[in-house]
C-alpha positions as CSV (number, residue, x, y, z in Angstrom):
1,M,24.4,129.8,50.2
2,S,22.2,131.3,52.5
3,Q,20.1,129.0,55.0
4,L,16.7,131.7,54.4
5,K,14.9,131.1,50.9
6,W,12.1,133.5,51.8
7,H,10.5,135.8,54.6
8,K,7.1,136.4,55.3
9,R,5.8,140.0,54.3
10,D,3.2,142.1,55.7
11,H,2.2,144.3,52.7
12,V,0.2,146.7,54.6
13,A,3.1,147.4,57.2
14,A,5.7,147.9,54.5
15,L,3.1,149.9,52.2
16,D,2.9,152.0,55.7
17,D,6.5,151.7,56.6
18,M,7.4,153.7,53.2
19,M,5.4,156.1,52.8
20,P,8.2,159.2,53.5
21,L,10.1,157.3,50.6
22,T,10.8,158.5,47.4
23,L,10.4,155.6,44.7
24,E,14.4,155.7,44.5
25,E,14.5,155.5,48.4
26,R,12.0,152.8,48.6
27,G,13.6,150.9,46.1
28,A,16.8,150.8,47.2
29,Y,15.4,150.3,50.9
30,N,14.0,146.6,49.4
31,A,16.8,145.6,48.0
32,V,18.8,145.9,51.0
33,L,16.5,144.3,53.0
34,D,16.4,141.5,50.5
35,L,20.0,141.5,51.3
36,I,19.6,141.9,55.3
37,Y,17.0,138.8,54.8
38,Q,19.2,136.8,52.4
39,S,22.9,137.1,54.8
40,A,20.3,136.0,57.4
41,N,20.9,139.7,59.4
42,K,24.9,139.4,58.9
43,L,25.0,142.3,56.0
44,A,28.3,144.2,56.4
45,D,28.2,147.8,56.3
46,N,30.5,147.9,52.7
47,D,29.2,150.5,50.6
48,R,30.9,149.5,48.0
49,F,29.5,145.9,48.2
50,I,26.0,147.2,48.5
51,A,26.3,149.8,46.1
52,C,27.5,147.2,43.5
53,R,24.7,145.2,44.4
54,L,22.0,147.4,43.9
55,V,23.8,148.7,40.3
56,V,23.8,152.4,41.5
57,D,27.2,154.5,41.6
58,L,28.7,154.7,45.0
59,R,27.7,158.1,46.0
60,I,23.9,157.6,44.7
61,W,24.2,154.7,47.7
62,K,25.7,156.8,50.0
63,R,23.0,159.6,50.0
64,I,20.2,156.9,50.0
65,K,21.5,155.6,52.7
66,A,22.1,158.4,54.8
67,R,18.4,159.4,53.8
68,L,17.2,155.5,55.4
69,L,19.4,155.6,58.1
70,A,17.9,159.3,59.6
71,L,14.2,157.7,59.0
72,D,15.4,155.0,61.8
73,K,14.8,152.6,58.2
74,L,18.2,151.0,59.1
75,Y,20.4,151.0,61.8
76,L,24.2,150.2,61.9
77,K,25.6,148.1,65.0
78,D,28.5,146.1,64.9
79,G,30.1,146.8,61.5
80,L,26.3,145.2,60.0
81,V,23.5,146.8,58.7
82,H,19.8,146.0,60.8
83,N,16.3,146.9,59.7
84,A,14.5,146.4,63.6
85,R,11.3,144.1,61.5
86,A,13.9,142.4,60.3
87,D,15.4,141.3,63.3
88,E,13.0,140.0,64.5
89,E,11.6,137.8,61.4
90,V,15.3,136.4,60.7
91,R,15.6,135.4,64.8
92,E,12.0,133.7,64.2
93,A,13.2,132.4,60.5
94,L,16.4,130.6,62.2
95,D,14.5,128.9,65.2
96,R,11.7,127.0,62.9
97,I,14.4,126.2,60.7
98,A,16.5,124.7,64.0
99,S,13.1,122.8,65.3
100,A,12.6,121.4,61.6
101,A,16.4,120.2,61.5
102,N,16.0,118.6,65.3
103,A,12.7,116.8,64.2
104,G,14.4,115.5,61.2
105,V,17.5,114.0,63.1
106,N,14.7,112.3,65.9
107,S,12.6,111.1,62.8
108,G,15.6,109.5,61.4
109,R,16.3,107.9,64.7
110,S,13.6,106.3,65.6
111,R,13.2,104.8,62.0
112,R,16.5,103.3,62.5
113,E,15.2,102.0,65.9
114,K,11.9,100.7,64.6
115,S,13.8,99.3,61.1
116,R,16.6,97.5,64.2
117,T,13.1,96.1,66.1
118,F,12.0,94.7,63.1
119,S,14.8,93.1,61.9
120,N,15.3,91.6,65.6
121,E,11.9,90.0,65.5
122,T,11.8,88.9,62.3
123,K,15.3,86.8,63.0
124,E,13.7,85.5,66.0
125,L,11.0,84.4,63.8
126,T,13.4,82.4,61.9
127,R,14.9,80.6,64.6
128,T,13.8,76.2,65.2
129,T,15.3,77.0,69.1
130,V,12.2,78.4,71.1
131,T,12.7,78.8,75.1
132,T,10.7,80.6,77.7
133,D,11.3,83.9,79.6
134,D,12.7,81.4,82.9
135,E,14.7,79.6,80.2
136,Q,12.7,76.3,81.2
137,T,12.2,73.7,78.6
138,F,8.9,73.1,77.4
139,E,7.4,69.7,78.3
140,L,4.7,67.7,76.6
141,P,1.9,66.8,79.4
142,T,-0.7,65.9,76.4
143,L,1.7,64.4,74.1
144,T,3.3,61.5,75.2
145,K,5.2,58.7,72.7
146,T,3.7,55.3,73.8
147,N,6.1,52.2,73.4
148,K,6.1,50.3,70.3
149,P,3.6,47.1,70.7
150,S,5.2,43.7,70.6
151,S,4.9,41.4,67.5
152,S,2.4,39.4,69.4
153,E,0.7,42.3,70.0
154,K,0.3,43.3,66.6
155,T,-1.2,40.8,65.4
156,T,-4.4,41.0,68.0
157,A,-4.3,44.6,68.8
158,T,-7.2,46.0,66.4
159,T,-9.2,49.7,66.6
160,K,-12.7,49.4,67.2
161,N,-13.3,50.4,63.4
162,G,-11.2,47.3,62.6
163,F,-7.9,48.9,61.8
164,H,-4.7,47.3,63.7
165,A,-3.2,50.0,66.0
166,N,-0.2,50.3,63.5
167,G,-2.1,51.5,61.1
168,R,-2.6,48.6,58.5
169,G,-5.6,46.3,58.2
170,K,-6.6,42.9,58.6
171,N,-5.1,41.9,55.3
172,G,-2.0,43.9,55.9
173,D,-2.8,47.0,53.8
174,R,-2.0,50.3,54.5
175,V,-5.4,52.1,55.7
176,T,-6.4,55.4,56.2
177,V,-6.9,56.5,60.7
178,Q,-10.5,57.6,60.2
179,D,-10.4,59.0,64.1
180,P,-9.9,62.8,64.1
181,A,-7.8,63.0,67.1
182,E,-5.7,59.8,66.0
183,R,-4.9,61.9,62.8
184,L,-3.8,65.0,64.9
185,A,-1.7,63.3,67.2
186,R,0.3,61.8,64.1
187,F,0.3,65.0,62.4
188,Q,1.9,66.5,65.7
189,K,4.5,63.5,65.8
190,W,5.5,64.1,62.4
191,L,5.7,67.7,62.9
192,A,7.6,67.5,65.6
193,E,9.8,65.3,64.5
194,S,10.3,66.7,60.9
195,L,11.4,70.3,62.8
196,G,14.5,68.7,65.1
197,P,16.2,68.8,68.4
198,E,13.5,71.4,69.1
199,G,10.3,70.2,67.5
200,W,8.5,68.5,70.6
201,S,8.6,72.7,72.3
202,L,7.1,74.7,68.8
203,V,4.8,72.3,69.0
204,V,3.6,72.9,72.1
205,A,3.7,76.5,72.2
206,A,2.2,76.2,69.2
207,Q,-1.2,74.7,70.4
208,D,-0.9,76.4,73.9
209,P,-2.6,79.9,73.2
210,T,-1.3,81.0,76.7
211,S,2.0,80.8,75.7
212,P,4.2,83.9,75.5
213,H,5.6,82.2,71.8
214,H,2.1,80.9,70.7
215,L,1.7,82.9,68.1
216,R,5.6,82.7,66.8
217,C,5.5,78.9,67.0
218,L,2.3,78.8,65.2
219,R,3.5,80.7,62.5
220,V,6.8,78.4,62.1
221,C,5.0,75.3,62.6
222,K,2.4,76.1,60.1
223,D,5.3,77.7,57.3
224,H,7.5,74.5,57.7
225,T,4.0,72.5,56.9
226,R,3.6,74.6,54.1
227,S,6.9,74.2,52.8
228,K,6.6,70.3,52.8
229,G,3.1,70.5,50.7
230,K,0.5,69.6,53.4
231,G,-2.5,70.7,54.9
232,W,-3.0,72.1,58.5
233,P,-5.5,70.3,60.7
234,H,-8.7,71.4,61.1
235,N,-8.5,70.1,64.5
236,W,-5.0,71.8,65.4
237,P,-5.9,72.9,69.6
238,G,-5.4,76.5,69.8
239,A,-4.7,77.6,66.6
240,G,-6.8,80.8,66.6
241,K,-6.8,83.1,63.4
242,D,-4.4,81.5,60.5
243,C,-1.1,83.4,60.3
């Protein structure tokens, strides 16, 4: 199958070029040009084949061929039938086809690279282990674990709201801590413990907008919280826009 399905045609130039030709010669000339383009400028100088394609007697084609050669409408080279204008048009058409093919290869390579990059980023987001660029472990400067109060302290220690420090009222009933900072600290502790061994690292990075892993860790923490059916605290530090 030929690579060239069509070719450009300057109608004014074509009519001027065919002025010296008879109606019979014009028909044969146009048919031969189509054969040249169809073969990508590799039409063999085979009189019997060409006459068969033109559906004429071999002697008629030989007579028309001699006339077209004499008027420089066609010329023979290296066993092939050529036309000067067709030489130029076929060369430009083949160059366009090669450029389009190269562009398609480069585009496909670019799409595959983007797909691999996206896949790697997606896998990275699902990981619970977070490390910094220098492979150092996050520290928790503000969210430090406090020692559990002794039994004597539990009976006497109360908050300014009148609640015991262990989260129960004076009569032993479970109460809701009203202090927003205390509620956030309790939520962060629950989140870090439920995320596993690297939970504290994830929580620290999620609340630090300057961390290179801030948005990634924030997304992991929020997705985990939603999966547990819990709400996200409104006073989460460094949360920014919702992920």
